[in-house]
N, C-alpha and C positions, 0 to 999 in steps of 0.2 A: 504494500500500500504506500502511496506517495506520502511524504512527510509534510508538515505544516509549511505554508508559504512564509518565508522569512524576509527580513529587510534586504538581505543580500540578493535574494531572488528578484525582488523588485528592481534593485539597482542594476543587476545583470540584464534584466529585461529592457531597462531604459538604455543601457550602454550597448547591448547586443540583441537587438530585436529580430533575431533569426527565427526561422520556423521552429527549430528545435527548442529554443528558449521559450517561445510562446506555448508550444505543446506541453512542455514540462511545467510551466507556470499554471496552465489551465488545469492540468491533472492535479497538481498540489492543492491549489485553492479550492477546487471542486470537492476533492476528497475530504479536506479539512472541514469545509462547510457542511457536507453531508453528515459528518460525524457529530456535528453540533458541539464541538469541543472548544471551550475557551472563547466563544464568540459572544460578545455583548451585542446589544442592538446596533450600536454604531458600526462595529466590525461587520456584522451581518449585512447591514445596508451597503457598506462599502464593497463587500464581496459581490452582492447582487448587481451593483453598478459595473463592476469588472465583468461579470457574466454578460451583461447587456452589450458591453463593448466587444467581448469575444464572440458573441453570437453573430456579429457583423464582420468578423475577421475574414479577410479574403482567402486565407489558406484553409482548405477543407479539413486538413489534419488537426488543426487547432480546434475547430468546432466539433469534430468527431471526438477528440479527447475530452472536451467539456461534456458532451452528451453521455459518453461512456461512464463518466464518474458522477453524473447527476441523475442517471436514469431511474434510480430507486429512491431518490430523496423525496419524502412525503410533504415537505414544507417549501419546496421550490416555488417561487412565484409563477402563477399560471402563465403569464405573458412570456416568460423565458421558456417554459416547457413547450408552449405552443409554437414559439419561434423555431425551436430546435426540431420539433415534430414536422414542421413544414419545410424543412431543409432537404438537401439531397439525401439519397438512401443511406449512406454510411453514417450520417449524422442523425437522421430521423429514426432509423430502425431501433436503436436501443430505447429511445423514448417511447415509441409506439408499442414496443413489446412489453415494457415494464412500468412506465410512469403511471402512478395512481393520481397524479395531478390533472391529467387530461380527463375531461368529462366525456360522457357518452355522446353529447352533442359535438364535441371536438372530433371524436373518433368517427362518428357517422358522416360528418362533413368531409373528413379526409377520405373515407371509403368512397364517397360519392364523387369526389373531385380529383382524386389522384390515382396512381397506377398500381399494378399488380404487386410489386414488391412491398409497398406500404400496406396494402390490403392483407397480404399474407402475414406481415408482422403483427397486425392487429388481430388477425384470426388466431395467432399463436399465443396471445396474452394469457397469463395464468388464470385470469377471470374475464369472461366475455359475457355481457348482459344479453338478455333475449332481444332487445331492440338493436343492439350492435350486430348480433348474429343475423337478424333478419336483413339488415343492410348489406352484410357480406354475402348472404344468399342471393340477394337481388342483383349482385354483379353478374351472376351466371357464369363466373369464371371457374373452370374446373380445378385449377391449382389452388385457388383461394378457398373454394367451398370444401375441397378435400382436406385442406389444412384445418379448417374450422371443425368439421365433423369428427376429425381424429383427436381433437383437443377436449379432454374430459373436463377442463375448466370452462368450457363454453356452454352456456345455458341455451338450449335449443328446444322450442316447444314441439309437441308431437305433430302439430299441423305443419310447422316449418320443416321437420324431418321428412314428412310426406312430400312436401314441395320439392325438397332436394331429390327424392327418388323419382318424382315426375320429371324434373329437369335433367337428371343425369342417369336415366335408366340404362343407358348403354356404356356408362363409365365404370370400368372395373376399379379404377383408382378411387373414385368417390365411394363406391360400395365397399371396397375393402377397408377404407378409412373408417367408415361407419361401423363395420363389423368389429373393428378394433376398439371401439368405445367400451368402457367398463360396464355401462348400463344402457339399455335401450327400452323405449316404450314397447309394450307388447304388440301393438298394432304394427309398429315399424319392424320388429323382429319377424312377425308373421309374413310381412310383405317381402322382406329380404330373403326369407326361406324360399320364396317362389321366384326370386329374381337372380340370385347369385349363381356363380359357376360352382362346379363340384368342389373345387379347392376352397373357395370362400365358404361354401356350405359347411365343410368340415370345420373351418375356423369358427364359424358362427355357432355350430353345435358345441364346440369345445369351450368357447369363451362365455356363452350365455346359458350354459348348463342345460342344454337340451339332452335328452337321453342318449348316453354314449353308444348304446347298441343300435341306434337308429340310423347311423351314418350311412352304412351300406344300403339299408332299405330305402332311404330317401333317394340316393343316387340311382338305384336300379329301378325303383318303382315310383312312388309318389312322395310328396313332402308333407303329407298330412300328419304323419306320426310326429314329426318335429313340431308341427303347429300345435298339436295337443300337448306336447311336452312343455309348451310355454305356460301351462296351467299348474305347474308344480309349486307355485308360491302359496303363501299363507292365506291371502284373501281370494280363495278359490271362486266363491259365488260371484263376487264383483268382477274379478278378472274374466271369468267364464262368460258373463253377460257382455262385457266389452268386446271380447274376442268374437263371440257369435255375431254381434251386430256388425263388426268390422268385416268379417267373412261374408256376411249376407250382402253388405253394400258393395263388395268387390266381386260378387258372383263366385265365391269360393266356399259357400256353405253347402257342400255337396252331400248327397246321400251316403257316399262312401265314408266321408269323415264322420258323419253321424253314426254310422254302423260301427266304425272303428272305436268311437268313444264308448258305445254300448259294450262292445267286446272287451274294452279295458275297464269296464265297471263304472264309467262316468255317467251316471244317470242325470246329473245336473246339466251337463252339456247337451245331452240328448233332449231332455225336456225343454230346455231353453231354445234349442235349434228348431224343434217342432213348433213351438209357440211362435217364433219369429217367421218361419216359412209359411205357417198357416194363418198368420196375422191374427192370432188368438191370444188373449191374456195368459200369462204364464200359469196363474192359479187354475184357470179353466183347463189348460192343456194337461197339467198334472192330474187334475181330477179325472179326466177322461182316460189318461194313460194307466192310472192305478185303479180304475173303476171296475175292471174285470168284465166289462161289457164289450165283447168282441166286435160287434157291429159299430159301436161308437169309436173304438180304436181304429178300425178300418176307415171310417169316415174321416177321422182326424188325419190319418196318414194320407188319405186322398187329398184332403184340403191342403196339406203341406207339400203336395205334388211329389210324393215319393213314389218311384216306379213300382208298378204292380208286381214285377218279377222279384223285387226285393222285399215286398211287404211281409211275406211269410217269415223271412229272417228277422225282421224287426219285431213281429209279433212273438216269435219264439224267444227273442232276447228279453222282451218285456216280461214274459212269463217267468223266465229264470230270475230276473230281478225281483219279481214279486215273491218267488218261492224261496229265495236265499236269505238265510239269517246269518248275521255276522256275530261271532262270539268274541271279537276283540283280539283274536290271535294274529300272529304275524303272517299266517298263510291265508288270511281272509281273501285278499284280492286275487291271489293266484288260484284259489279254489273257485272263486266266482268266475274268473275268466275261463277256467277249464270247463265248468258246467255250461257256461254260455256257448262256448265253441261246440261242445258235445251235442247240445240241443239243436243248434242251428245246422251243424254239418250233416245231420241225419237226412237232410234234403238232397245230399249229394251221393255219388256212387261209392266213394272210398272214404268213409268217416275216419278210419284208423290213421290215414295219412295226415290228418289235421292235428295230431297230437304231438308234433315235434316242437322245437324251439320257436319256429316261425309260424305258429298256428294261426295267428291273426292274419299274417300275410297270405298264408295258404287260403284261408277262408275268403278273403277279398279277391284273390286271384280266381277262385272258383265262381264267385258271384259275377265277376267281370266276364268270365267265359260264357255265362248263361246268355248274355246279350252283348255281342261284340260291339254293338253300336252305342251301348249305354254310356261308356266313359266319354265318348265324343259329344254326346248330347248335353253333357254338363261341363 
């Protein structure tokens, strides 16, 4: 760290106004000022007057030394911080990246009026507010937006994340940057599952705690298992409802994902999905599903536009759910899934083949084979 500016430094600066002398003086006084050591009000005011002069120094290296040593000073006068931020890249970048003196209004104005390098510096700040994030997204610059979404310190709303995916659906750089975030809204994770390449999908599964055994299934078949894996959080009912609505709005609330949820023992997801697809209140859908009235169940499934060929499987799954009692044991869910598969698979030629590790995948494969055009229709 540079030492305190001394009388001899000032005398040398006056007698030898070389670039090196000015750079050294800028570093020394800026460092001492930032440390707030031994500076009274008069000395502080004098230092700030020197900064104002150095901000206008013709030599870029002098201004860069000043910015590098003042970038994290929390009490630097706003006018000096803004002057340095408006300078050329080597001077402005430290201030734009670190200075807390710059306001959101400053940052947004710079984003809207200046170039990519400065925009990227702002996008990489330790903390970026939602308004500044929106301004950066508005640039529609791939390098800038990729830098922003990779920054865990950037606050980005779910709506803005969705806008990024709209604008950069074909950008592996932006999508991989988003996958690298430590946390993502569920709706964004679900959409990424359906957009990213196989390699990025594996990263998404690993980083965001989707079921580890689903990676190969997703790549080879569908990505619905990973989507349901997003519901492993504590607020299952709320998260489930949000995911159902998101899927429905994006035409991805398919009969197969509903059947998969049933096979996994997730009645909440199935009930909510039927209610949304049938445009029926959730309480009414639940009452019909659990009412044991076969005709009412069929009517509800029809209203939800679930294919006739799949309805026996749904009905069998509902029966299993009604007949299964949980005893609180660790094998509850596995036992439920096995009974579910056994009941449904009796509709097919080779029920024993469904009892392997990939039983749910087998079942869905069999259902798909019943009507080769079914998957394309949805």
